[in-house]
N, C-alpha and C positions, 0 to 999 in steps of 0.2 A: 882952379888952384883945389889939389887933393882935398876932401875933407878926412881933419881926421876924429873918425865917426863912421864905423859901420853902421850904413842906412840897412835897414830890415823896413822900416817903415820911416816913409817922409814924413809922418802927421805925429808917432811915434811922439805916447807923452813923460814917456819915459827911459831914463839908458841905463842900460844893462849894463854892470863896469865890472871885467873878467879879471881876476888878480891871481898872481902864483905866490903861495910864502910856503914855501921851505918844501919845496915837488905837488904840491896842494893846491886842487887850483876854489877861489872862493869869488864868490856869488854877492852884490848886492844892486843895489835899484836907485836913480834919483831921478829922484822931480826934473823933467824940461816943461816948459810952456806947450803945451800943442797942435799953437797956432803958427807957432813960428818957427822960423825957417833962417837956420844958423849962419852965420856970416859967413865963415868955407865950406859947407856946406860944396861938393863939388856933384858929379852924376852919378846916381846910385849904380853898383858894385851886382854883380852876379854872384852867388854862392860861391858856385868854383872857382873867378875868381876870390872874394874873400877866403873862405878857403884855403890857394893858395901865397896869396900873400900873408895867411896868416902862419901859415909853411915853414916861409923864404929866410919871412923880419918875426923870425920868433924872440921877446924882448929878452932880456938878463930877467934870470929869477927878485922873487921878490917885488915887484915891481905891476905894473898894470898894464894886461893879456892884452884886453879888448873892450874899446867903449860900443856897445852895440843900442842902436834908434830902435826902441820898440814901442807898439802898445801897448799899454796894462788891458786896459778892455777886451783882448785878442790873447791876451796873455790869461786873465782869467775867464773868458769862455774856455780855452779850451785845457785848464793847468788846476784840477781842485788842491792842488795844489800851489799856486798862482791865488786863485777865489781866496784862500781864507789867508797867506799873507798884508794881501789888501786888504780888509775887514780890518786890518789893528796895527792900525800908528805906532805901534811899540815891537809888534815886527817885519810892518815897510820897513825902519828901522835897521833891522837885525841881518846882519853877514848873517849869507845863506857857504856850506864847506860842499862843493862835492866833494861823491865817494873817494878814497885814496886811489882807485885803480884806475879812475876817469883821467886821463892824458890823453885825448884827444881835439881840440877845440876847436878843428873843421864841423865833427857832428854835430857839438850848437850851436852854429849855424846854422846845417843839414833844419837840423829842430825845429830854428826858432822859423826858416820861414815853412816850413811847414804851419806849424804852428797858427802863423800871420797870413792860409792861406796863399802865400804867394807861390801855387806847382809846376810853374814851369823853371821857376827855380829850384828844385829840389832832386839832386839828380840822382836818376831810377837807377845808374849802377857805381855800387862805394864796396871798397872792400871789408874782409870777415873783422877787421881791429875797431873801421867807423862805425859795424852793427851793433860791435860787440859796446860799445861807447855808447852809439843811441840806445841801446838797452838796460842799461843804467839809468839814463840820463830820463827819458821814458816811467820809468818807478817810481824818482827823485822827485819827479814832477805829475808824477800821474796825469799823464795827456798821452794816456795810452789809438784813447779814441782819434787823434789826430795826426796819427802815422801811421793805420790802422789797414788804408789802402798802401802807404807806397810801403811799407813793412810788406805785402805780399810780391811785388815787387823784384823788391830787395834780394826778397828768397830766394824766390825763384831764379832770381840770374845767378844769384850763390851755387843753386842750387846740386853742380857739379862738385864742389866742393863739401860738400857733407858728408862725412864719414858712412861709410857701407862694414867699416871696422872701427873697433876700437883704437883712436890714434891722441895726441897730443892735443887736438882741437876736441876733442866730442867734450869737454866740456864746457867748453865754450858753445857751445850749440844747443851745450841742455841748454845753458841760461839763456839763450834767444828766445829756446823755443817756447822755456818759465816765460819770459819780460813779455812777449808778444806773440803769448794769450796763442798758438799755437801746438792745435792739441795733431795732428798729425805725424808735428814734424816731434815733439815733445815723447810720443808714443815708440818714433824711436831710435829715439839717440838711453830712455830706458832703455829700453828691448839689449842694443847694445853694452849699454852702462852692466847693467844685469849679469850679459851672459859672457864680456868680453873684459870688464874693468880685472886686473887684478892684483888689486886693496883701492884705497876710496879718490873713486874720480878727483883726479887734478880742476880747483879752479880756475887758481893763480889771482887770486888775486878777487874771482867775478864776484858780488854779491846771492851765491846760489846757495838757498836757506838750508843749515845743517840741517833741519829734518830730510826737506829731499837726499842729501849725501849717506846721510846717517846708515836713511830704509833704504835708501837700494846698495852699501853695505853691507845690512844685515842680508839681505837678500842671499847675498854671496855666501855671504859667510853659514850661511844656515842650510844652502843646497851642496859646497862645500862640504861638508860636515855631517850632512847625513851620505853622499855619498862615501867618502873613508869611516864612514864607520859600520854603513853595511860590507863594506870588502872586511875589513877586519871580526866581523858578528857572523862574517862564513868564514873564514881562520877556528876562532874557539869554541864555536856550533861543534867543528868538525872535530878540532883536539879535544872537547868534552862529549865528544855524545856518540862520532863517528859516523859517519854514511850508509852507503852495503858492503865497503870493505876495508880493509885495516891498507890492503896493497893500492883501493884507489884514494883513502885518504892518506893517504902522506902522499901519491902523485898527483892529488890536485895542492895540499896542502904549499909541495916544495914547491907545485907550478906554478902559485901566485906569489910568494913568495921572490920568488925570479925574475918574470914577470911586473913584479912594481918594481924591485931595488932600480930599475933602471929606467925607468919612469919616475923618477925621486915617490914615489911612493910610499917606500920602507926602510926605514921606520917611520909608522902615521906619518904625516905632516901634523902640527901643534894652529888649533888659531889666534892668531888673523890668518893665515895660512894666506900671510903676505908671497907674489910675485905668480900664486896661483888661479884661473883661471876656470870660472864653468864650464865657459867654451873648450880649456882645456881640457879639464878633467871629462866633462862626456864624450872629447874621442876618442884621450890615449885609455881610459877605461876601455869602455868599447871596442879598444883595436886586441883583446886580450882573447890570448886562443884561448881555446877549451884542448883541455887533457887528453890522450890518446885513452882514456880507461878499456876504455872496451873493447878498445884493437888488441892490445894488450893485457892486459889483464881477466876478461870475466868469461873465454870461454875457458879457461882453465879455475877458475876458480867457482864458476855457475852463479859467480851475481848478478842479481838483478841490477838490469841499467837505470834505471833511479835510480836517481842523490848523488846520477854522479858527474852533473854538471859543474864551472868553475866558478858558479856565482848568481846561481839563478837568482834567488830576490834583488840584488847589484838591477841586472842587467831588465827588469820589468823599472827598479828605482828611476835609473838612466832614459827608459822611455816618458816617465814622469814629467819631472823632471825638467829635461826634452820639451815637456812638451807646456811647462808649469815656468821658463823661464817669459818670459814672455814683456809688452813695455806697459807704462801704471796708465794711468789716468788722468791726465791736467785737472782735471777738477777736485784729484784727494788733496792737489797743493800749494791751487788758487787762496792767496789772504786774506781777507773783509767776502 
């Protein structure tokens, strides 16, 4: 007879009940005899079988989604969350609510098998969605060490999907890097976000700290702002003080306006510069052509060549912004 319990530890002393209310997963623990064998227990199922069963036979909303036999010792040993929960009878009897964005029950089975040292039942290949859900769980349960060795394999096996440029998955990979404390991935993803995001990085409900998203957005706006200001300071200087001669000044200002207009930089864009990434701005401004002052005017007017560059200060700034627009250090954003 098939078991009504999903078994992680056949001798486990706790039953983890997973229920779904109003679209959100709730969990609670019940005590069972560690030495007892339930009358209707069948053979153990692998994590893969459990995950498939969960996907194919999901109960209707607002009822029990899973009943999982687990060990309090394993949970407490691998998770600070459960260690604290088992230390208080009041806390043990409390229902816990998983974050609203958690929607993959299969990820819970993967984590529980890892926490119970059932390495053979932990898959080495998982989807990006499952990896995100595991990231949520390890932060919720404070149990990174239990899955750290598996996380390296999961990320490596998904490495071809790691964004090389900013796309819809950038926020998910940023969260994965943060949750799994992956320094290299975090530096890579924050560099992409700072340089290529056209606005605040979308996180799709994942619990990425607002401080991190805000810092990346601040850096983007600051770098875009510095380039835009530099462009218009050049025009204002020529209008107020002039350059080498009136003819050259007229050509430089006209050339700047004519080149900025099709690049959607004239009139000047305003903060928060939505839709404008640092990478895009570096590319289009670097591509602006120098005026033909020396060829057309200098021989007739005799004015010196100095001062006739289109935007000398801005070009220096572009090189500095390009160099400084790099990834962030993970340690700066770790809490606790």
